[in-house]
KEGU-48693 format. One record per atom (N, C-alpha, C, O, CB): x, y, z. Coordinates in steps of 0.05 Angstrom, whole numbers, plus 5000, padded with zeros to 4 digits. Glycine has a CB too. Example, Ala and Ser with C-alpha at 12.3 -4.5 7.8 and 13.67 -1.06 7.14 Angstrom:
<sites>
526448865156;524649105156;526449345156;528549345169;522649115181;525749555142;527349795143;525850015157;526850235161;528249885114;
</sites>
This chain:
<sites>
536564321096;539064471097;540864361119;539964281140;538564781101;543464361114;545364261133;546164481153;546664711144;547864151119;546164421178;546864611199;549664551209;550364331217;544864611223;551364761209;554164731218;554664941240;554265181235;556164761195;555464861263;555865051285;558865081291;560264881296;554364951310;559765321291;562465401299;564565221285;566165091298;562765381329;564565221258;566565061244;569365171248;569865411250;565865051214;571364991249;574165071249;574965161221;573665081201;575964841258;576965341219;577665451193;578465231173;578065271149;579965651197;579665021183;580364801164;577864661152;578164511133;582164601178;575564711164;573064601153;571764781132;569964701119;571064551176;572765021129;571565211111;571665111082;569765171067;572865481113;573764971075;573964881047;571564711040;570664731017;576564711044;570564551058;568264391053;565764561051;563964511035;567964171074;565564761069;563164931069;562865091043;560665121033;563365131093;565065191032;564965361008;564865200982;564765320961;567265561008;565064940984;565064770961;562364770948;560264740961;565964490967;562264790921;559764780906;559164490899;560864320899;559864960881;556564440892;555864170883;557464100857;557864260840;552864160877;558363850856;559863760833;558063600814;556263450822;562263580842;558463650788;556863510768;558763330751;561063400746;555463720750;557663100743;559162930725;558863030697;556663010685;558262630728;560963150686;560763280660;562063120637;562363220615;562063560661;562862870643;564262710623;562462660598;563262700576;565162440635;559962580603;558062540581;557262810569;556862830545;555662390590;556963010586;556163270577;557963380555;556963480534;556063470600;560563360558;562463480539;562263330512;562563460491;565263460550;561763070513;561562930488;559163030472;559263070448;561262620493;556863070486;554463170473;554963450462;554263510439;552163170492;556163620478;556663900470;558463910446;557864060427;557964060493;560663760446;562463770423;561163670398;561763770376;564963610430;559563470401;558163360377;556263570365;556263600340;556563110384;554663700381;552863910371;554464140359;553664240337;550964010394;556464230372;558064460362;559264390334;559264550316;560264530382;560464150332;561564070306;559464060284;560064150262;562963800308;557163970291;554963950271;554164230262;553764280238;552563800283;553864410281;553064690274;555264820258;554664970239;552464850300;557764780265;559964900250;559864810220;560364960202;562664820262;559264550216;559364440189;556864480173;556864520149;560064150190;554564480187;551964470173;550164710177;547964720166;550564230180;550964900194;549565160196;546665130204;545964990223;549765300171;544965270189;542065290196;540765020198;539164970216;540665460175;541464840180;540164580180;540664430206;538964290217;541064410156;543064450217;543764330242;542264460265;541164330283;546764340248;542064730264;540564870285;537664780286;536564730307;540765170282;536464770262;533664690260;533264400270;531264330283;532564710231;535164230264;535063950272;535063930303;533463780314;537463790261;536764080316;536964070345;534664210358;533864140380;539564180355;533464410345;531064540355;528764330355;527164330374;530264790339;528664170334;526563970334;527063760355;525163660368;526463830306;529563690359;530263480378;529863560407;528763420424;533063380374;530963800414;530963890442;528664070450;527664040472;533564040447;527764240432;525464420438;522864340425;520864460429;526164700430;523064120409;520664010396;519264210378;516764220376;518663900417;520864380366;519764590348;520664540319;523064520314;520764870358;518764540301;519364510273;519464790261;517364930260;517264330258;521764880253;522165160245;522765180215;524665060205;524365290261;521165350201;521865410173;523965630172;525665640155;519365500158;523765820191;525666040193;526566070221;524966040240;524266300183;529166130225;530266170251;529766460261;529666510285;533266110251;529466640243;529166930251;526366980261;524366880251;529767110227;526167150282;523667250292;522767480273;524267660268;523867350322;520367460264;519367660244;518267910258;517767910283;517167540227;517968120243;516768370254;513968320262;512968440282;516968590233;512568150248;509768080256;509667950283;507868000299;508467900234;511567770288;511667640314;512367840336;511367820359;513767420314;514068040330;514768240350;512268400356;511668460380;516968430339;510668470336;508268630340;506168460356;504768570373;507068720314;505968210349;504068030363;504768020393;502968020410;504167750351;507368010399;508267990427;507368230443;506568210466;511267960428;507368470430;506568710444;503668690453;502868790474;506768950425;501968550438;499168520445;498768310467;496668300480;497568450420;500668130470;500367910489;501467970517;500767840536;501767660478;503068170519;504268240545;502468450558;501768660547;507168350542;501768400583;499968580598;501268850602;503768870603;499268460625;499669060603;500669330605;502369370630;504369510630;498469530605;501569250653;503169290677;505869160676;507869270686;501569180701;506068940662;508768810658;510368980639;512769020643;508468520647;509069080617;510569260599;511569500613;513869590609;508669340576;509969620631;510869850646;513169780664;515069940668;508569970662;513069540676;515269460693;517869420677;520069490687;514569190707;517669320653;520069290636;521169570629;523669600629;519269140610;519469760624;520470030617;521770160642;523870280639;518070210608;520670120665;521870220690;524570100695;526570240700;519970170714;524769830693;527269690697;529369780677;531669830684;526869390696;528569810651;530369900630;531470170636;533870230633;529069900603;529770350646;530670620653;532870620674;534870760672;528270790663;532470450695;534370440717;536970310708;539170390716;533170290740;536770090693;539169960683;540770140665;543170150666;538369700668;539370290648;540670480630;542070700646;544370770640;538670600610;540770810666;541871020682;544470930696;546471070696;539871130702;544370690707;546670590722;548970530703;551270600710;545870330737;548470410680;550670340662;551770580647;554070590640;549670130642;550070780642;551071020629;553071170647;554871300637;548771210622;552771130673;554671260692;557471130691;559371240703;553571240720;557770910677;560270770676;561970840652;563970710647;559770470676;561171040637;562671110612;565571180619;566171310639;561371350598;567371090602;570271130606;571271370590;570471400567;571770870598;572871530603;574171750589;577171730592;578271760614;573172030600;578571670570;581471640570;582771910570;581972090555;582371480546;584771940587;586272200589;589172160582;590471980593;585972320617;590172320563;593072300556;594772350580;594272540596;593772500533;596872190583;598772220605;601572240593;602472080578;598571980625;603072450601;605772480593;607572340613;608072450635;606672780590;608472100606;610071940625;612972040628;614172010649;610071650617;613972160607;616572290607;616372520587;614572520570;618872090599;618072720588;617972930568;618072820540;619972680533;620273130572;615972880524;615872790497;614772510493;614672410471;618572800485;613772380515;612572120513;609772140524;609372180548;614271900529;607772100507;604972130515;603471870509;603771760487;603572360500;601971770529;600471520526;597571560534;596971730551;601671300544;595771420520;592971440528;591471190518;592471030502;591671690516;588971160527;587270940518;584671050506;583671270514;586570760542;583570910487;580970970475;579270720479;580070500473;581271040445;576770770488;574870550492;573270510467;571970700458;573070610517;573370270456;572070220430;570069990434;570869780445;574170150408;567570020425;565669800429;566369550412;567469570391;562869900421;565669320424;565869070408;563769090386;561469150392;565468820426;564569040362;562769090339;560368900338;558168980333;564269070313;560868640344;558768440342;558568280368;560568150376;559168260318;556268290381;555968140406;553467960404;551568030390;555668330431;553567740417;551367550418;550267530446;551767500465;552167280407;547667530449;546367510475;544767250476;543067200458;544467750480;545267080496;543766840499;541766870522;542566940544;545566590504;539266820516;537066850536;535766580540;534466480522;534967070527;535966470564;534766210568;531666220567;530466430572;535566100596;530566000559;527665970559;526965760581;527165830605;526465870531;526265530573;525865310592;523765360613;521665470607;528465250606;524365280638;522365300659;521865580668;519865640680;523165130683;523765760663;523466040671;524766220650;527066290652;524866090699;523166310630;524166490609;525166750622;523666900634;522066540588;527766810618;528967030632;528867290615;530867380604;531866970640;526467410613;526267660598;527867880611;528768070598;523367740595;528267870638;529768070651;532668070641;533968280641;529768030682;533767840634;536467820624;536767970598;538968070592;537367530621;534667990582;534768150557;535568430564;537268550551;532068140542;534268550584;534768820592;537668850602;539069040596;532768920613;538468650618;541168660630;543368650610;545468770614;541468440650;542968500588;545068460569;544868660545;546968760535;545068180558;542468720536;542168890513;542569180520;543569330503;539468840501;541669270543;541869550550;544769660550;545269860536;540569600577;546669530564;549369630562;550569590534;552269750526;551069490582;549669390519;550669360492;549969590474;551569690458;549669100479;547469690478;546569920462;548070170471;548870340455;543469960466;548370210498;549870440508;552670440497;553770650490;549770450538;553970210497;556670180488;556970260458;559070350450;557769910493;554870210443;554970270414;555770030398;556870060376;556970490410;555269790407;555869550392;554269560365;551769600366;555169290408;555669520343;554369560317;552269340311;550169400299;556469550295;552769100320;550868880315;550368730341;552268630354;551968690293;547868710349;547068570373;545168350365;542968400355;545668760394;546068100368;544567860360;543567720385;545067680404;546367670343;540967660386;539767530409;538667260400;537167230381;537567700421;539467050415;538466780411;536966680435;537866720458;540666580403;534666560431;533066450453;531366220443;530466230420;531266680466;530866020459;529465790449;526465840446;525265980463;529865550467;525165730425;522265760422;520865530437;522165340446;521465760393;518265560440;516665340450;516065140428;517065170405;514065440463;514564930434;514064720415;512464820391;512364680370;512664490428;511065050394;509665160371;511365350355;510465480336;507165310381;513965370362;515765550347;515565840355;516466010340;515265520318;514365900378;513966170387;515966230410;516466070427;511066210396;516966480409;518666580431;516866700452;514866830445;520766780421;517566670477;516066800499;515667090493;517667230488;517566760526;513167190493;512667470485;514067680502;514867890492;509767520485;514467620528;515767820545;518667850537;519868070540;515567730575;519967640527;522667660517;522767840493;524568010491;523867380510;520867810475;520867980451;520268280458;521468460447;518767880431;518468320477;517868600485;520268720499;520868950494;515368600503;521568570516;523968670529;526068740509;527568940512;525068470550;526368580488;528268630467;527668890452;529469050446;528468400447;525068930447;524269180434;524769420452;525769630442;521369170425;524169400478;524669620496;527569690498;528369920499;523569540525;529269480497;532169530499;533469600472;535769670471;533469280510;531869580450;532969660424;534269440408;535869500390;534869880428;533569190413;534768970398;532668870377;530368830384;535568730416;533468840352;531568760331;532368490319;530568370307;531468970310;534868400320;535668150308;535467930328;537267890345;538568170296;533267780326;532767570346;532267310331;530967300310;530167640363;533467090342;533366830328;532266620348;532866630372;536066760317;530866430336;529666210351;531765980352;531765810335;526966110339;533365990373;535365790376;536165780406;536665980418;537865840359;536165540417;536865510445;539265320449;540265200430;534465410461;540065300474;542065110481;544765130467;545565340458;541064840476;546064900464;548764890452;548664980423;550565110414;549864600453;546464920408;546365000380;546265300377;547365410357;543864880367;545165450396;545165740395;547965850399;548866030385;543165860415;549365740418;552165830424;553865770399;555465940391;553265680449;553565530388;555165470364;554465660341;556265740326;554665190356;551865710337;551065890314;552266160317;553266280297;548065910313;552366270342;553466540345;556566540344;557766740336;552566660372;557766320352;560666300352;561766260323;563766380316;561566070369;560366100307;561366040281;559966190258;561166230237;561165740276;557466270263;555866390242;554566170225;555765970219;557566570224;552066220217;550666040199;549466210177;549966460175;548365880214;547866090159;546666240137;544866470148;544666680136;545066060119;543566420171;541666620182;542966780205;542567020207;539166480192;544366640222;545366760247;548266860244;549966700238;545166570271;548767120247;551467220243;553367130264;552667080287;551367530243;555867100256;558067040275;558467300292;558467520281;560666950261;558967260318;559467490336;562267460347;563567250344;557267510358;563167670360;565867670372;565867610402;567967530413;567167940367;563567640415;563467580443;560567500450;558667620441;564367820460;560267280466;557667180474;557167230503;558867180520;557366880467;554767330509;553967390537;551467220544;549967140526;553267690540;551167170570;548667050579;548966800594;550866650591;546867010556;546966750612;546966510629;545766270614;544866290591;545466560655;545866040627;544665800615;545165560633;546465580654;545665750587;544165340624;544565090639;547364990635;549065120622;542464870631;547964750646;550664650645;551664600617;553964620611;550864400662;549764530598;550564490570;551264750557;553264760542;548264350555;549764960562;550365220551;553065320562;554665430547;548165420558;553465290588;556065380600;558365230588;560465350582;555965350630;558064970584;560264810572;560764900544;563064910535;559564510574;558664960529;558965050501;560365310500;562065360483;556165070487;559665500518;560965760518;563965730524;565565850511;559665940539;564565560543;567365530549;568865390526;571265460521;567665360575;567565210512;568865070490;569465270467;571665270456;567064840480;567465430459;567965610436;569865830444;571165950426;565265730427;570165890470;571966100478;574866030474;576666200475;571466180507;575465770471;578165680467;579365780441;581765830439;578365380469;577665790420;578765850393;577166050377;578266180359;579065600378;574566070382;572766200363;571466460371;570866620354;570666010356;571066500397;569366720406;569866770435;570066590451;566366670400;570067030443;570267100471;567567050485;565467050473;571267390475;567667020512;565167000528;565367200551;567467290558;564766710538;563067250563;562967440585;564467340610;566067490621;560067500593;564067090618;565366980641;564766680643;562666600633;564567130667;566366530657;565566260664;563466280686;563566460702;567966080672;561666090687;559566110707;558365830713;558765650697;557366300699;557065810735;555665570742;552865630752;551865850746;557265410764;551665460768;548965510779;548965750797;550965830808;547965260794;546565870799;546166110815;546466050845;546065830854;543466230810;547266260860;547766230889;547466490904;547666710892;550566120893;546966470930;546866700948;547966630975;547766410984;543866810951;549266830987;550266811014;549067041030;549167271022;553366821016;547766981053;546567181070;548167181096;548466971109;543567121075;549067421104;550267461131;548167581149;547067791142;552867641129;547567451171;545467541189;546367541218;548267411225;542967361186;544967691234;545467701263;542767731278;540667691266;547467931271;542867801303;540367821319;538568051309;536268061316;541067861348;539668241294;538068461284;536568391258;534968551248;539868711279;537168161246;536068091220;533068021222;532167951244;537567861207;531768031200;528967941198;528867661186;529467631163;527268151181;528167461203;528367191194;526567131170;527266971152;527567001217;524267261169;522467221146;523767321120;523567191099;519767371151;525067561122;526467671098;528667481090;528967421066;527567951104;530267401109;532667231103;531766971090;532966891070;534267171129;529766841100;528766591089;527766631060;528266471042;526466471106;526366851055;525466921029;527766951009;527666870986;523667171029;529967081019;532267131002;533566860995;534466820972;534267311015;533866681014;535066421009;533366270988;534466150970;535266261035;530766270992;529066120973;528966250945;528566110926;526266100984;529366510944;529266640918;531566530899;531266530875;529566950921;533766440911;535866320895;535466020892;536065910871;538566380907;534465890913;534065610912;532165520890;532365310879;532965500939;530165700883;528265620863;529365640834;527965550816;525865800865;531765750831;532965760804;533265480792;532665430769;535665900805;534365290808;534765030797;535764840819;536664930840;536765030774;535564580815;536464390835;539364390841;540264300862;535664110826;540964510823;543864530827;544664800839;547064850841;545364470802;542764970845;543365220858;544165170887;543864950898;540965420857;545365380900;546265340927;545765600943;546165820932;549165270928;544965580968;544665810986;546165761012;546365531021;541665870991;547165971023;548765951047;548066181066;548066411059;551865971040;547366101091;546866301112;549266291131;550066081141;544166241127;550366521137;552466551158;551366731179;550666961173;555166651145;551166641203;549966811224;551566781250;552866581256;547066731229;551466991266;552667001292;550666931314;551366941338;553967271298;548166881307;545966841326;544666561323;543566501302;543867061323;544866401344;543566141343;540566171341;539166021327;544265981369;539366371354;536566421353;535666491325;533666391315;535766641372;537266661311;536666731283;536866491265;535166451247;538566951273;538866321269;539166081253;536665911255;535665811235;541665921262;535665871279;533265701283;530765831271;529165691259;532865651312;530566091274;528266231262;528266211232;526166161219;528266531270;530666251220;530866231191;530165951181;528765911161;533666321181;531265751195;530665471187;527665421187;526665301168;532065281207;526265511207;523365471208;521965621186;520065521173;522265561236;522865871181;521566041160;521965911133;520165921116;522666321161;524365811128;524965681102;523065451098;521865421076;527865581100;522665291118;520865051116;517965141111;516565021095;520964881141;517165351124;514365451121;513965571093;512065511079;513665651142;515865751085;515465891059;515865701036;514565731015;517566111057;517565491039;517965301018;515365171009;514965130985;519965081027;513665111028;511164971021;509265141004;507465030991;509664891047;509665401003;507965580988;508965630960;507565770944;507665841002;511265530952;512465590927;511565390905;511665150909;515465580929;510765490882;510065310859;512465140851;512164920841;509065480836;514965250854;517365110846;518664980871;521164960872;519365300832;517064890890;518164790915;519864540912;521764500927;515864740935;519164370892;520764130888;523564200879;525564070888;519363940868;523764390861;526364480852;527964610875;530264550879;526164690828;526564790890;527864930912;528764730933;530964760945;526065140924;527164530938;527864330959;530464180952;532064130970;525564130963;530864120926;533263980918;535664170922;537864080930;533063890888;535364420916;537564610920;538264640949;540564670956;536764890908;536164630966;536664650995;538364421006;539664441026;534064671010;538164190992;539863961000;542864020997;544463911011;539063710984;543464210979;546264290974;547064520992;549264630989;546664360945;545364611009;545664871022;546064841052;545564631064;543165051017;547065061064;547965041092;547265291108;547165511098;550965001093;546665241134;546365451154;548765431172;549165221185;543665421169;550365641174;552865631189;552865831212;552366071207;555265681170;553365741236;553565911260;556465961265;558065781268;552065781284;557266221267;559966301272;560166471298;558066561308;561266451248;562566511307;562966641333;562466941332;561367051351;565766591343;563267081311;563067371310;562967471281;563167311262;565367501325;562567731278;562267851251;564867831235;564667791211;561468151254;567167851248;569667821233;569867551220;570567531196;572067871252;569167351234;569167081223;567067041201;567566911181;568766861245;564767171205;562667151185;563567271159;563167151138;560167311195;564967501159;565867631135;568167481122;568467471098;566567921140;569867361139;572067201128;570966961113;571966891092;573967111150;568966831124;567766601111;566266681086;566466541065;565866451130;564866911087;563467011063;565467071040;564967001017;561867261069;567767191047;569767241026;570966991016;571666970992;571867421038;571266791033;572366531023;570366401004;571166260985;572966341047;567766431009;565666320992;565566470965;564966340945;562966331006;566166730965;566066890940;563466860925;563466760903;568466820922;561166940938;558566880926;557867060902;558867280900;556466900947;556166950885;554967110864;553367340876;553767570868;553066930846;551667290895;550167490910;550867480939;550867260951;547067450905;551367700951;551967720980;550067920992;549968150984;554967800985;548467831012;546568001026;547568041054;547867851070;543667881025;548068291062;548768361089;546268461103;545668701103;551068581090;544768271115;542168331126;542268411155;541068281172;540368081123;543868611161;544368691189;544068991192;543969141172;547168601199;543869081217;543769371222;546469511215;546469741206;542969431250;548669371219;551269491215;552469421188;554869371185;553269401237;550669411167;551569331140;553769511129;555369411113;549169341122;553769771136;555869941125;558669851135;560569851120;555370231133;558869781160;561369691171;562169431158;564469391151;561069651202;560269241154;560868991142;561569021113;563368881102;558468801145;560269211099;560869251070;563769321065;564869251045;559069471059;564969461084;567769541081;569569301082;571869311073;568569731104;568569071092;570168831093;569868641069;571168441068;569468681119;568068711051;567568541028;569968551008;570768771000;564968621013;570968321002;573168300982;572268140958;573068210935;575568170995;570767930962;570067750940;566967710939;565767590956;571367470943;565767820918;562867790914;562167900886;563568070875;561267940936;560067790875;559167900849;557568150853;558168360840;557467690835;555468150869;553768380874;552968370904;552268160914;551268390855;552968600917;552568610946;549968770952;549468980940;554968740960;548368670970;545768780977;545868861007;546468691024;543468590971;545369111013;545869221039;543369281055;541569411045;547469481037;543269171080;541069231098;538669041095;538868841081;540069511093;536569111108;534168931110;532368941085;530868751081;532569001134;532569151070;530569191048;531769141020;530269131001;529469461049;534369111018;535669070992;535668770986;537668630988;538569180991;533268670977;533068390970;534568330944;534768510927;530168300968;535468090941;536968020917;535268050892;536368120870;538067730919;532668010894;530968030870;530768320860;530168360837;528167920876;531368520877;531368790868;533568830847;533168950826;531868990891;535968710853;538168720833;537668550809;538568600787;540668640847;536168330813;535468160790;533768300769;533868230746;534067900800;532168490778;530168610760;530368910755;530468990732;527568540770;530469070776;529769350771;531369560786;530769800782;526969390777;533269490803;534769700817;536569850798;537070090801;536369590840;537569710777;539369830757;541969690755;543269710734;539870110765;542769540775;545269390773;544869140755;542569060750;546269300801;547069030746;546868800727;546768540742;548168500762;549268800708;545068360733;544768100747;546367880734;546167650743;541868020748;547867940713;549567740701;552267740716;553967920711;549967790670;552667540733;554767550753;556367290754;555467080746;553667610781;558867310764;560467070767;559466880789;558766980811;563467140773;559366630784;558466430803;560666230808;562766240797;555866300794;560066030825;561765800829;564565880838;566565740833;562065640803;564666100853;567266190864;568866370845;570966460852;568865960871;567866410821;569366580801;569466870809;570967030798;568066550774;567866950829;567967230839;570667280853;571267510860;565767280859;572267080857;575067120867;576667270846;578567410853;576366850873;575967250821;577567370800;576067520778;577167670763;579167160786;573367480778;571767610757;569767800769;568967770792;570267390740;568868000753;566668170761;564268110743;564467960723;567468470759;561968220750;559568180734;559668350709;561568510705;557168260750;557668310692;557468460667;557068750673;555468820691;555168350649;558568930659;558169220662;558769340635;559269200615;560069330684;558869600633;559269730608;561969660595;562169630571;558970040611;563969630612;566569560602;566569280588;568269230571;568669560624;564669110595;564568840584;564168860553;564868670539;562368680597;563069080544;562369100516;564469280501;564069350477;559669230513;566669340514;568669510502;571369370502;571869180517;568969780517;573069460484;575969410485;577369670489;576469880479;576969260459;579469670504;581069910508;583569890490;585269720495;581769950538;583670070471;585970070453;587970280463;587170510469;585070140423;590470200465;592570380476;593970520453;594670410433;594570210493;594570780458;596070950439;598471070453;598471100478;594171170428;600471120438;602771270448;604071430426;604071350403;604771080461;605171660434;606571830414;609171930426;609272030449;604772070406;611271900411;613972000419;614972220401;614772190376;615971760420;615872430412;617272640397;620272590399;621172410414;616572920408;621972740384;624872720388;625672750418;627472620427;626272930371;624272930432;624872960460;624272700475;625672620494;623273190472;622172550467;621472300479;623572090474;624171930492;618872200469;624772090450;626971900445;629271950464;630471770474;627871930415;629872210468;632072280486;631372200515;633172130531;632772580484;628772210522;627972150549;628271850556;629271780578;625072240554;627371680538;627271390545;628971220527;629070970531;624371290544;630171330506;631571170486;633670990497;633770750491;632771350466;635471100514;637670940525;636570710542;637670490542;639671120541;634570770558;633370560575;632270330558;632570090565;631170670593;630970400536;629870190518;632170030506;631969780506;628170320495;634270160496;636570010485;637769820506;638269590500;638770210476;638169920530;639369760550;637769520558;638769300561;639869930575;635169550561;633369330568;633169120546;633268880551;630569440575;632969220520;632869030498;635468870495;635368630490;632269180472;637669010499;640268870497;640568650518;641568440513;642569080501;639568710542;639868520564;637868290561;638168080573;639468650590;635668330546;633968100539;634867960514;633567770505;631068210536;637068050503;638267930479;636367940455;636167760438;638967630484;634968160453;633168220430;634368450415;633468680418;630168280440;636268390398;637768590384;636168760365;636669000361;640168470370;634168630352;632568790333;630868990348;630469210338;630768600317;629968920372;628569120389;630369360395;629569590392;627568990415;632869300403;634769510409;635269680384;635369930386;637469390419;635569560361;636169710337;633969900329;634470110318;636769520314;631369810334;629169990326;629270250341;628470460330;626469850332;630370250365;630770500380;633370640372;633470880369;630670450410;635470470368;638070590362;638070750336;639370960335;640170370359;636670660316;636670810290;635371090294;635971280280;635270650268;633471100312;632171360317;633971540334;634071790330;629471320332;635371420353;637271580368;639471690350;640171930351;638571410391;640471520332;642571610313;641571830295;643072010288;643471370296;638971820287;637972030269;637872300282;637672510268;635171960259;637972310309;637772570323;640572690329;640772910339;636272540348;642672540322;645372640328;646272850308;648472960310;647372410328;
</sites>
C-alpha cells in the first residue's frame, strides 16, 4: 500500500483517482457478443456459455428438479443465515414504501404522484471465483416488495451446467422462480433483447466484471434501463487514535479480496494508527486464501495521514466511496459531515461485511466515484413515479393567464391556444 503523509489539497485529485483499465479491446468484444445475441437468441447464448463457462447446455432454464436438488446441497446453517438476512433486508426495504399525497398548488389545481412497479426486471448474479448468492437477496427482495410482475434472474453455470446451489436457494427464499443459466455479456444481452427462452426486461440490476459493466452501459443507450454505472468494489476507512487497528485492517482486506482492480483507502489523523494498520494488513493478508488477489488490489490502495478530522472528511467526500467506514469514537459527529458515499458504517463494530450480508441495507452501490451523483439500490429503484394532475374551472381561472403568457413568450402558440380555448369556454 502507498503511504501519503499530509497531502496538499491539489494532490487530492491523484489520491481519489481509481485504477484505469484499457477498455478499447473490451468494447469490441462486448459489442460483438451483444450483436450475436440480438440476432441469434438462445443459440448465441449457448455458444458463449460453451466458450466462456465451458458448459454445454441443452436448456438455459433452471428446472424445478434442480431447485429441489439445491435445497439438499446447502447446509442447514447457511440456509438459516439466508433466511435471517432475507428477513432483515425485507424489513429495511419495506420501510421505504412511498405514499403519494395530493397537493392543491392553486385553488382548483391538484397534483399528485403514484408509485408503480417496473413490470419486468432482470437480475444479474455473478458466479466466477466468488458466487454472490447474497446479491440474490439484495436484488430480488425489493423487487418482490415492489410488486414487479416478472423477475428474471441470470447467473453463469459451472462447467457441468450446474448453478451454485446457494444461489438457487437464495432465489427460492426471496421468491424468484425464473432462473436462467447465462453469464457475462451474453446474459445482459439476453435480458436486454429477449431470446426464445429468456424474456426481455425493462431494467437490469446487478454487479459484474468489466465486461458485464460495459455490456450494461451499452444496452442502456437504446434497449434497457440499468440500476447504475459501476466499477470495481472499494472502501474508505476514516480512523484516528481511538480506532482498532485490527478491525480497520480487516475492513480494508474485506474489499481488497473482491478483485485485483478493487481499491481501499485509509484516511487517518494518527501516525501511530497508520503504522499499526499497515502492520496488521500485512499480517492478516498472509492468512487469506485469496491473498494473491487482495495483494494486487493493495497495490492500487493508499494509507493517507491528514492533519485533522475536518480534512479527513473533506477527503472522504472527495473520494465518494462505495463503502465509508467511520471507525472512530466520534462517529456521530463525523456522520453529519458525510455528503458523498454509497453506504456508511458507523463506529467500531459496523463492519462493511455486515451490510454486505445481513444488516438489512442493500449492498448494490455506486462505485468509481459515482456516489457523487447516484445512490445505491433501494425500493424506489424498482418503481416509476407517474405524475397526475386535475384542473377544475376554478383551476383554469387560477393559472390560465400565467400559462398563456409563458407559452406566448416561448413562441409556442399551440400551447397557448390549448389553454385559451378553455378560458374562452368559461366566459
